C-alpha positions in Angstrom: -94.3 -70.0 167.7 -94.9 -73.7 167.1 -91.3 -74.7 167.3 -90.6 -77.9 169.1 -88.7 -77.6 172.4 -85.4 -79.5 172.9 -86.2 -83.2 173.0 -89.6 -82.7 171.4 -89.6 -84.0 167.8 -92.4 -82.8 165.6 -95.2 -85.3 165.4 -95.6 -86.7 161.8 -98.6 -89.0 161.6 -97.9 -90.1 158.1 -98.3 -93.9 157.7 -95.4 -96.0 156.5 -94.8 -95.6 152.8 -96.8 -98.1 150.7 -95.7 -99.3 147.3 -96.2 -96.6 144.7 -98.9 -97.3 142.1 -96.8 -98.3 139.1 -99.2 -96.3 136.9 -97.7 -93.2 138.4 -94.1 -94.1 137.8 -93.9 -91.8 134.8 -94.5 -88.8 137.1 -91.2 -89.5 138.8 -89.0 -89.7 135.7 -86.3 -87.0 135.6 -86.7 -84.3 132.9 -83.9 -82.4 131.3 -84.4 -78.7 131.2 -81.4 -77.4 129.2 -78.3 -78.0 131.4 -80.5 -78.8 134.4 -82.3 -82.0 135.4 -85.6 -81.9 137.3 -85.8 -84.9 139.6 -89.4 -85.6 138.6 -92.2 -84.0 136.6 -93.7 -81.9 139.5 -93.3 -78.2 138.8 -94.5 -75.4 141.0 -95.1 -72.7 138.4 -94.7 -69.0 139.4 -97.5 -67.8 141.6 -98.3 -64.7 143.7 -98.5 -64.9 147.5 -99.1 -61.4 148.9 -95.7 -61.5 150.6 -93.2 -60.7 147.9 -90.6 -58.1 148.7 -92.2 -57.2 152.0 -92.3 -60.6 153.8 -89.2 -62.2 152.3 -88.4 -64.8 154.9 -92.0 -65.9 155.1 -92.1 -66.4 151.3 -88.7 -68.2 151.3 -89.8 -70.7 154.0 -93.1 -71.3 152.1 -91.2 -72.1 149.0 -88.7 -74.3 150.9 -91.5 -76.4 152.3 -92.8 -77.1 148.8 -89.3 -78.2 147.7 -89.2 -80.4 150.8 -92.5 -81.8 149.7 -91.2 -83.2 146.5 -91.6 -80.5 143.8 -88.7 -80.7 141.5 -88.8 -77.1 140.4 -90.1 -74.3 142.7 -90.5 -70.8 141.3 -91.1 -67.3 142.6 -94.0 -65.0 141.8 -93.5 -62.4 139.1 -90.5 -60.3 139.9 -90.5 -56.7 138.7 -87.3 -55.7 136.9 -87.6 -51.9 137.0 -89.5 -49.0 138.6 -91.4 -48.5 135.4 -92.9 -52.0 136.2 -94.2 -51.1 139.6 -97.4 -53.0 140.6 -98.1 -51.0 143.8 -100.2 -51.6 145.8 -99.7 -55.3 145.0 -96.7 -56.9 146.8 -94.7 -58.9 144.2 -91.0 -59.7 143.9 -88.6 -57.0 143.0 -85.2 -57.0 141.3 -84.9 -53.3 140.4 -81.3 -52.9 141.5 -78.4 -54.7 143.2 -80.0 -53.8 146.6 -82.8 -56.3 145.8 -80.4 -59.3 145.3 -80.1 -60.4 148.9 -83.9 -60.7 149.3 -84.4 -62.9 146.2 -81.2 -64.8 147.0 -82.8 -65.8 150.3 -85.7 -67.4 148.4 -83.4 -69.2 146.0 -81.3 -70.5 148.9 -84.4 -71.8 150.7 -85.6 -73.6 147.6 -82.3 -75.3 147.2 -82.2 -76.2 150.9 -85.5 -78.0 150.3 -84.0 -80.0 147.4 -85.5 -78.3 144.3 -84.4 -76.2 141.4 -85.2 -72.5 141.9 -86.9 -70.6 139.2 -87.5 -66.8 138.9 -90.1 -65.1 136.7 -88.8 -61.8 135.6 -91.4 -59.3 134.3 -91.8 -55.9 132.9 -95.5 -55.4 133.3 -95.8 -52.8 130.6 -99.2 -51.2 130.5 -100.4 -53.5 133.2 -98.5 -51.4 135.8 -99.8 -48.0 136.8 -96.5 -47.3 138.6 -98.4 -45.8 141.6 -95.3 -46.1 143.8 -92.5 -45.1 141.5 -94.6 -42.5 139.6 -92.9 -43.5 136.4 -94.9 -43.2 133.2 -96.1 -46.6 132.1 -94.7 -48.1 128.9 -96.5 -50.0 126.3 -96.6 -50.7 122.6 -99.2 -48.0 122.0 -100.7 -44.9 123.5 -103.4 -46.6 125.5 -104.8 -46.6 129.1 -103.3 -49.1 131.5 -105.5 -52.2 131.9 -107.0 -51.1 135.2 -109.3 -48.3 136.2 -106.4 -46.1 137.4 -106.6 -42.7 135.6 -103.2 -43.4 134.0 -102.2 -44.0 130.4 -99.1 -45.8 129.0 -97.1 -44.1 126.3 -96.0 -45.8 123.2 -92.4 -47.0 123.5 -89.7 -45.6 121.2 -86.9 -47.5 119.8 -84.7 -46.1 122.6 -87.2 -47.3 125.2 -87.2 -50.8 123.8 -83.4 -50.8 123.9 -83.5 -49.7 127.5 -86.1 -52.4 128.3 -83.8 -55.0 126.9 -80.9 -53.7 129.0 -83.1 -53.7 132.2 -84.1 -57.3 131.5 -80.6 -58.4 130.8 -79.5 -56.8 134.1 -82.2 -58.6 136.0 -81.1 -61.9 134.4 -77.6 -61.2 135.6 -78.9 -60.4 139.1 -81.0 -63.6 139.1 -78.0 -65.7 138.4 -76.0 -63.8 141.1 -78.9 -64.6 143.5 -78.5 -68.3 142.8 -81.5 -69.1 140.6 -81.3 -72.0 138.2 -84.1 -71.2 135.8 -84.9 -67.7 134.5 -88.2 -66.8 133.0 -89.1 -64.5 130.1 -92.8 -63.7 130.8 -95.4 -63.1 128.1 -98.6 -64.2 129.8 -101.8 -63.4 131.7 -102.0 -60.0 130.0 -99.6 -58.8 132.6 -96.4 -58.5 130.5 -95.1 -56.0 128.1 -93.9 -58.8 125.9 -97.4 -60.1 125.6 -98.8 -56.6 124.9 -96.4 -56.3 121.9 -97.6 -59.8 120.7 -101.3 -59.0 120.8 -103.2 -57.0 118.2 -105.4 -55.9 121.0 -102.7 -53.6 122.4 -100.1 -53.4 119.6 -101.2 -50.7 117.2 -97.8 -49.9 115.9 -96.7 -49.7 112.2 -92.9 -50.0 112.7 -90.7 -53.0 112.9 -92.4 -54.0 116.2 -96.0 -53.8 115.0 -98.3 -55.0 112.2 -97.6 -58.6 111.0 -97.0 -61.3 113.6 -93.3 -61.6 112.8 -92.9 -58.0 113.9 -95.1 -58.3 116.9 -93.1 -61.3 118.2 -89.8 -59.4 117.7 -89.6 -58.1 121.3 -90.3 -61.5 122.7 -87.6 -63.1 120.5 -85.1 -60.4 121.4 -85.8 -60.8 125.2 -85.4 -64.6 124.9 -82.2 -64.3 122.8 -80.8 -61.7 125.3 -81.6 -64.0 128.2 -80.1 -67.1 126.6 -77.0 -65.1 125.9 -76.7 -63.7 129.4 -77.3 -67.1 131.1 -74.7 -68.7 128.8 -75.3 -72.2 130.0 -75.1 -71.4 133.7 -78.8 -72.1 134.1 -81.9 -72.7 132.0 -84.3 -70.3 130.2 -88.1 -70.6 130.3 -90.8 -68.7 128.4 -94.2 -68.4 129.9 -96.6 -67.7 127.1 -100.3 -67.1 126.8 -101.5 -69.5 124.1 -104.8 -67.7 123.5 -106.2 -64.5 124.9 -109.7 -65.9 124.3 -110.8 -62.5 122.9 -111.3 -63.5 119.3 -109.5 -62.2 116.2 -108.8 -58.9 117.8 -106.4 -60.4 120.3 -103.7 -63.0 120.4 -105.1 -66.2 119.0 -104.1 -69.8 119.2 -103.2 -69.9 115.5 -100.8 -67.0 116.0 -99.3 -68.6 119.0 -98.7 -71.8 117.0 -96.6 -69.7 114.7 -94.8 -68.0 117.5 -93.9 -71.4 119.2 -93.0 -72.8 115.8 -90.6 -69.9 115.1 -89.0 -69.7 118.6 -89.3 -73.5 119.3 -85.7 -74.2 120.2 -84.6 -70.9 121.7 -85.6 -71.4 125.3 -85.0 -74.6 127.4 -88.6 -74.8 128.6 -92.1 -73.6 127.5 -94.7 -72.8 130.1 -98.1 -72.4 128.5 -101.1 -70.7 130.0 -104.6 -69.8 128.7 -106.4 -66.4 128.7 -106.0 -63.9 131.6 -105.4 -64.7 135.2 -109.1 -65.2 135.9 -109.2 -67.9 133.3 -105.8 -69.4 134.1 -106.9 -69.7 137.8 -110.6 -70.2 137.3 -112.4 -71.5 140.3 -113.9 -75.0 140.5 -117.3 -73.4 140.4 -116.7 -72.6 136.8 -113.9 -74.9 135.5 -113.1 -78.6 136.1 -109.7 -80.1 136.6 -107.5 -80.2 133.5 -109.8 -77.7 131.7 -106.8 -76.1 129.9 -105.8 -79.2 128.1 -108.0 -78.6 125.1 -106.2 -75.3 124.4 -102.7 -76.8 124.8 -103.0 -79.9 122.6 -100.7 -79.8 119.6 -98.2 -77.3 121.0 -95.9 -80.0 122.4 -95.3 -81.3 118.9 -93.8 -77.9 117.8 -90.7 -78.1 120.0 -88.2 -80.6 121.3 -88.1 -78.7 124.6 -90.1 -79.7 127.6 -93.6 -78.2 128.2 -95.3 -77.3 131.5 -98.8 -76.2 132.0 -101.4 -76.1 134.8 -105.0 -77.3 135.2 -105.6 -77.5 139.0 -104.3 -81.0 138.9 -105.0 -83.1 142.1 -105.6 -86.5 140.5 -102.4 -88.5 139.8 -104.3 -90.4 137.0 -105.1 -87.1 135.3 -101.5 -86.0 135.6 -100.3 -89.3 134.0 -102.8 -88.7 131.2 -101.3 -85.3 130.5 -97.9 -86.9 130.0 -99.0 -90.0 128.2 -101.1 -88.1 125.6 -98.3 -85.7 124.9 -99.9 -82.5 126.3 -97.3 -81.8 129.0 -93.9 -83.0 130.1 -94.1 -81.4 133.5 -97.1 -81.1 135.7 -97.5 -77.5 136.6 -99.3 -76.4 139.7 -99.8 -73.3 141.8 -103.0 -73.9 143.8 -102.6 -77.7 144.3 -99.1 -77.0 145.6 -100.6 -74.5 148.1 -103.3 -76.9 149.3 -100.7 -79.7 149.7 -97.0 -78.8 149.4 -96.3 -82.5 150.0 -98.5 -83.8 147.1 -95.5 -85.2 145.1 -94.1 -87.1 148.1 -97.5 -88.5 148.9 -98.0 -89.9 145.4 -94.4 -91.3 145.6 -95.1 -93.0 148.9 -98.3 -94.6 147.6 -100.4 -92.2 149.8 -102.5 -90.5 147.2 -105.5 -90.8 149.4 -103.8 -88.5 152.0 -103.5 -85.6 149.5 -105.2 -82.4 150.7 -106.9 -81.7 147.4 -107.3 -78.1 146.3 -111.0 -77.1 146.3 -110.5 -74.4 143.8 -112.1 -71.6 145.9 -109.3 -69.1 145.2 -109.0 -67.8 148.8 -105.2 -68.1 148.1 -105.6 -65.5 145.3 -107.1 -63.0 147.7 -103.8 -62.6 149.4 -102.3 -61.0 146.3 -105.5 -59.1 145.6 -105.6 -57.6 149.1 -101.8 -57.3 149.6 -101.9 -59.7 152.5 -100.1 -62.9 153.2 -101.4 -66.0 151.3 -103.8 -68.4 153.0 -105.6 -71.6 152.0 -108.9 -73.2 153.0 -107.4 -76.7 152.9 -104.0 -75.9 154.3 -104.1 -73.7 157.4 -100.3 -73.6 157.6 -99.9 -71.9 154.2 -98.2 -68.5 154.7 -97.4 -69.4 158.4 -94.4 -71.6 157.8 -91.9 -68.9 158.9 -94.3 -66.5 160.7 -95.5 -69.1 163.2 -93.2 -72.0 162.5 -96.0 -74.2 161.2 -95.3 -77.2 159.0 -98.1 -78.8 156.9 -97.2 -82.3 157.8 -95.5 -82.0 161.2 -96.6 -80.6 164.5 -95.0 -80.5 167.9 -96.3 -83.3 170.1 -98.2 -82.3 173.2 -96.1 -81.5 176.2 -98.5 -83.6 178.2 -101.5 -85.4 176.7 -104.8 -83.9 177.7 -108.4 -85.0 177.3 -110.2 -82.6 175.0 -113.8 -82.6 173.9 -114.7 -80.8 170.7 -118.3 -79.9 170.2 -119.3 -79.4 166.6 -117.8 -81.2 163.5 -117.8 -78.3 161.1 -114.6 -77.0 159.5 -113.2 -75.6 162.8 -114.1 -78.6 164.9 -112.9 -81.2 162.4 -109.5 -79.5 162.0 -109.1 -79.0 165.7 -109.9 -82.6 166.4 -107.5 -83.8 163.6 -104.6 -81.6 164.7 -105.2 -82.3 168.4 -105.1 -86.0 167.6 -101.9 -85.6 165.6 -100.3 -84.0 168.7 -101.2 -87.0 170.8 -104.2 -85.6 172.8 -107.2 -87.8 173.6 -110.0 -86.2 171.7 -113.8 -86.7 171.8 -115.6 -85.1 168.9 -119.3 -84.6 169.3 -121.6 -83.6 166.4 -125.3 -83.0 166.9 -126.2 -83.8 163.3 -126.0 -87.3 161.6 -123.3 -86.2 159.2 -120.0 -84.4 159.8 -119.1 -81.2 158.0 -121.3 -78.4 159.3 -121.7 -75.5 156.9 -119.3 -77.1 154.4 -121.7 -80.0 154.1 -124.5 -77.7 153.2 -122.7 -75.3 150.9 -121.0 -78.1 148.9 -124.4 -79.2 147.8 -125.0 -75.9 146.0 -124.4 -75.4 142.3 -120.7 -75.6 141.4 -119.4 -76.1 144.9 -119.1 -79.9 145.0 -115.3 -79.8 145.2 -115.6 -77.9 148.5 -116.7 -81.2 150.1 -113.0 -82.1 150.1 -112.6 -80.0 153.2 -114.7 -82.4 155.1 -113.7 -85.6 153.3 -110.0 -85.1 153.9 -110.4 -84.5 157.6 -112.9 -87.3 158.2 -110.4 -89.7 156.5 -107.5 -88.4 158.6 -109.5 -88.8 161.8 -110.2 -92.4 161.0 -106.4 -93.0 161.2 -105.9 -91.4 164.6 -106.4 -93.9 167.5 -106.7 -91.2 170.1 -109.8 -89.5 168.5 -113.3 -90.8 169.0 -116.1 -89.3 166.8 -119.8 -89.4 167.7 -122.3 -88.0 165.2 -125.9 -87.5 166.2 -124.7 -86.6 169.7 -126.1 -83.3 170.8 -125.0 -82.4 174.3 -125.5 -79.9 177.1 -123.3 -77.9 179.4 -124.1 -80.2 182.3 -123.2 -83.3 180.3 -119.9 -81.7 179.2 -118.9 -80.9 182.7 -119.8 -84.4 183.9 -117.4 -85.8 181.2 -114.6 -84.3 183.2 -112.3 -83.5 180.3 -109.4 -81.1 180.7 -110.4 -78.8 177.8 -113.7 -78.1 176.0 -113.7 -76.5 172.5 -117.1 -75.3 171.3 -117.3 -75.1 167.5 -121.1 -74.9 167.1 -121.1 -72.5 164.2 -123.4 -69.6 163.5 -126.9 -68.9 162.1 -127.9 -66.6 159.3 -130.0 -63.6 160.4 -133.5 -63.0 159.0 -133.9 -59.4 160.2 -131.7 -57.7 157.6 -128.9 -56.8 159.9 -125.6 -56.7 158.1 -123.2 -54.2 156.7 -125.7 -51.7 155.5 -128.2 -51.9 158.4 -127.0 -52.5 161.9 -130.5 -52.6 163.3 -133.4 -54.9 162.3 -135.5 -53.8 159.4 -139.3 -53.4 159.5 -140.8 -56.7 158.4 -144.6 -57.0 158.1 -146.3 -59.8 160.1 -146.6 -62.9 157.9 -144.2 -61.6 155.2 -142.1 -64.6 154.3 -138.3 -64.1 154.9 -136.0 -67.0 154.5 -132.3 -67.3 155.3 -129.6 -69.5 153.8 -130.1 -71.9 156.7 -133.7 -72.3 155.7 -132.8 -73.1 152.2 -130.1 -75.6 153.4 -132.9 -77.3 155.4 -135.1 -77.7 152.3 -137.5 -74.9 153.0 -138.6 -73.0 149.9 -140.8 -70.1 148.8 -144.2 -71.0 147.4 -144.0 -72.6 144.0 -143.5 -70.1 141.2 -143.0 -67.2 143.6 -141.1 -64.1 142.8 -138.0 -64.0 145.1 -136.0 -61.0 146.2 -132.6 -62.2 147.4 -130.9 -59.4 149.4 -127.1 -59.8 149.4 -125.3 -57.7 152.0 -122.7 -60.4 152.5 -121.0 -59.8 149.2 -119.0 -63.0 148.9 -120.1 -66.1 146.9 -123.2 -67.3 148.8 -125.8 -64.8 147.6 -125.0 -65.4 144.0 -124.9 -69.2 144.4 -128.3 -69.2 146.1 -129.8 -67.0 143.4 -128.5 -69.5 140.9 -130.0 -72.3 142.9 -133.5 -70.8 143.1 -133.5 -69.7 139.4 -132.6 -73.3 138.5 -135.6 -74.5 140.5 -138.0 -72.3 138.6 -138.4 -69.3 140.8 -138.4 -65.7 139.4 -135.3 -64.3 141.1 -134.1 -60.8 141.6 -130.9 -60.2 143.5 -130.4 -56.8 145.1 -127.2 -55.5 146.7 -126.0 -52.1 147.9 -122.7 -52.8 146.1 -122.0 -52.0 142.4 -121.6 -55.8 141.7 -123.4 -58.9 142.8 -121.0 -60.9 145.1 -118.7 -57.9 145.0 -115.9 -59.4 147.1 -115.4 -62.1 144.5 -113.3 -59.6 142.5 -110.6 -60.9 144.8 -111.2 -64.5 143.8 -111.3 -63.7 140.1 -115.0 -64.8 139.8 -117.0 -61.6 139.7 -117.4 -61.4 135.9 -118.3 -65.0 135.6 -120.9 -64.7 138.4 -122.6 -61.8 136.8 -122.7 -63.6 133.4 -124.0 -66.8 134.9 -126.8 -65.1 136.8 -127.8 -63.0 133.8 -127.9 -66.1 131.6 -130.0 -67.9 134.3 -132.6 -65.1 134.0 -131.8 -63.5 137.4 -132.4 -59.8 137.5 -129.5 -57.9 139.0 -130.3 -54.8 141.0 -127.1 -53.1 142.2 -126.6 -50.0 144.4 -129.8 -50.8 146.3 -130.3 -51.9 149.9 -133.3 -53.5 151.3 -135.2 -51.0 153.5 -138.4 -52.8 154.5 -140.4 -56.0 153.8 -144.1 -55.8 153.2 -146.5 -58.6 152.2 -145.9 -59.0 148.5 -143.5 -56.1 148.2 -140.3 -54.6 149.4 -138.8 -51.2 149.7 -135.3 -50.6 148.3 -133.2 -47.6 149.1 -130.6 -46.2 146.6 -127.1 -46.5 148.1 -126.2 -43.2 146.5 -129.2 -40.9 146.7 -131.2 -42.4 149.5 -134.3 -42.5 147.2 -136.7 -45.3 148.1 -138.6 -47.4 145.5 -141.0 -50.2 145.9 -140.7 -53.6 144.1 -142.9 -56.7 144.1 -141.7 -59.7 145.9 -143.5 -62.8 147.2 -140.6 -63.8 149.4 -137.4 -62.4 150.6 -134.2 -64.4 151.1 -131.8 -62.5 153.4 -128.0 -63.1 153.0 -126.7 -60.5 155.3 -124.8 -61.5 158.5 -124.6 -64.4 161.0 -125.0 -64.7 164.7 -122.6 -67.0 166.5 -124.3 -70.0 168.0 -122.9 -69.4 171.5 -125.7 -70.9 173.7 -123.7 -73.8 174.8 -120.5 -71.8 175.2 -122.4 -69.1 177.3 -123.8 -71.8 179.6 -120.3 -73.2 180.2 -118.9 -69.8 181.0 -121.8 -69.2 183.4 -120.8 -72.4 185.2 -117.1 -71.4 185.5 -117.2 -71.7 189.3 -117.8 -75.4 188.8 -115.0 -76.1 186.3 -112.4 -77.1 189.0 -114.8 -79.6 190.5 -115.0 -81.4 187.2 -111.3 -81.0 186.2 -112.1 -78.5 183.4 -109.2 -76.2 182.7 -110.3 -74.2 179.7 -113.4 -73.6 177.6 -112.8 -72.0 174.1 -115.1 -71.0 171.3 -113.8 -71.8 167.8 -114.5 -70.7 164.3 -117.9 -69.3 163.4 -119.0 -69.8 167.0 -116.3 -67.3 168.0 -116.6 -64.9 165.1 -118.3 -65.9 161.7 -116.0 -65.8 158.8 -114.8 -67.8 155.8 -114.4 -71.5 155.8 -110.6 -70.9 155.5 -110.8 -68.8 158.7 -112.7 -71.6 160.5 -110.2 -74.2 159.5 -107.4 -71.9 160.6 -109.0 -71.2 163.9 -109.3 -74.9 164.6 -105.7 -75.6 163.6 -104.4 -72.7 165.7 -106.3 -73.9 168.8 -104.8 -77.3 168.4 -101.2 -76.0 167.9 -101.4 -73.7 170.9 -103.1 -75.9 173.4 -100.8 -76.5 176.4 -98.0 -74.4 174.9 -96.5 -71.4 176.8 -97.6 -68.1 175.4 -97.0 -64.4 176.0 -100.6 -63.0 176.5 -99.4 -59.6 175.3 -97.3 -60.9 172.4 -98.3 -60.8 168.8 -97.7 -64.5 168.3 -95.9 -64.5 165.0 -92.6 -63.2 163.5 -92.5 -60.3 161.1 -89.8 -58.5 159.2 -89.5 -54.8 159.9 -88.1 -52.5 157.2 -84.6 -51.4 158.0 -84.2 -47.7 158.3 -81.9 -46.0 155.8 -78.7 -44.2 157.1 -79.3 -41.6 154.4 -81.7 -39.4 156.4 
């Protein structure tokens, strides 16, 4: 645990507050939300985190840190109100019975301790929930399959079902107030709520008083809001989260219809929270959507109500936030991902330190926590999800017990973060980078189509290093094991990255493929270095990595005029991006760019002018023409320097070297987020006592029932 020992205050390297830019003053005006007052306009909207009802204390502390960082309102994720709204295997919040109250109360208490208002998003997921855990039959407006590939259908709700749903929701409102929440949500967004399903012609095929014309389709939403207002009875505030356009055309919920809904219900809730499309659109990555991309869909809705309006747009620029308020689009600046990347974003703007914001890069690695039922993580903020588990804080870190001299070799994401955090702790750090520019793989990848925002990973850390007097940075400074030993530093961290393989080894093949002599095979590293196939060549890009890079490189080459085919043994190109909500957009972009998509096929051999592909299902082999192959399969850690240092271990004592550690991709290739985390963890733990057989983090173990 990174908890400061007695007498050891956490190191906070924040500079003294500067005068706040007066242009940003409007962001710090209080906003009335019914009987409540938000201290400023910063509002952390409900967002998933992969912890939910399983990791309650971890989630509570994460929310508390955001409140401490200046967010006026901090909300939970969606909180299921009944077993017929069971999102298993996803880990969300739960408020099924009174037994669930203590868990959500811990979250509310933590948010209050941080100084913010606490919001809870209640949900009955309707036909979005397959109820795999509870085994209840899903409920919806119509007899239709649930909106996933689970072999489950929802049944059309009867009048009695609707009455029961209203009772369940009212009971959850009552429990929310008992738990201490200030703001209670009625949820009709993201295609994940029964209330939205009733609103939408796409799902509502009824011909009774809850179907047909819009006034009937909005009836359930109106009743839920009225019930919630009645139950809250002025003891808190009521919010409605509403999809303003499903973006599916006339067959779904349209903006014109939502204008009528908002106009009709305008003054019922205390707050309107507007979102656009489904979750993949609402949380679109920076590869496909710029900051403030939702504004065009929200304009005009604010004029329909006197109640405050909140919305999102991956806002990281204070100037863009101000524009949202000044132009009447929003009253409150909603954020999920920017609050994850920098929980202290509001406080930094308030202190005139906007340049210190860890800006969200829009990669959606945070979303993968919910998609994989694992604790949330962030590329920019390695402490996200570790606030309680490891005792990490995004702005503070325990000072070194005794300052050491540390040399970090390699200024990629792991090396940069290690040097930054070591410097914050008070160690004397020498950062050596063989290249002329800092950044490693991030520098290369951020030059690819759509990934420019990823450069923020480097830019933020380079800027922070400049303010640390104990850190010296030397680019264009390759080194050897002998030179490192001669430096005589206490600790050596080797963060020299990894290289992409050209032999086809990856997930499908664990041995090198047959490659004909002279057959051109390039890797991502070759493309980063400027090497290309012959002009006009037909390129077969083999993707056995399955994350973003294969698809991005195919897009790059197609844009440069090559005839590109991308082959993968998976059913989708860039298959893992289903977890980052990008898979559909990636397929569409590649198809529109003229890239041929060959799925369910693995590369089997490379010949001159041709390749062999093996069917992932039948094992049948076919031949296809290809002038050049680009292999995106696996990486080999660049451990040459590290291995040489280990081989000289008998000389460490002579030079005062105590430890040599491999970091990031040099240790085990992974995501950029994993590399940043590795660098941060190394810096946190250097010189700290540790149990070599311990697990290194807290966890909550389910209590056993007495009824057994």
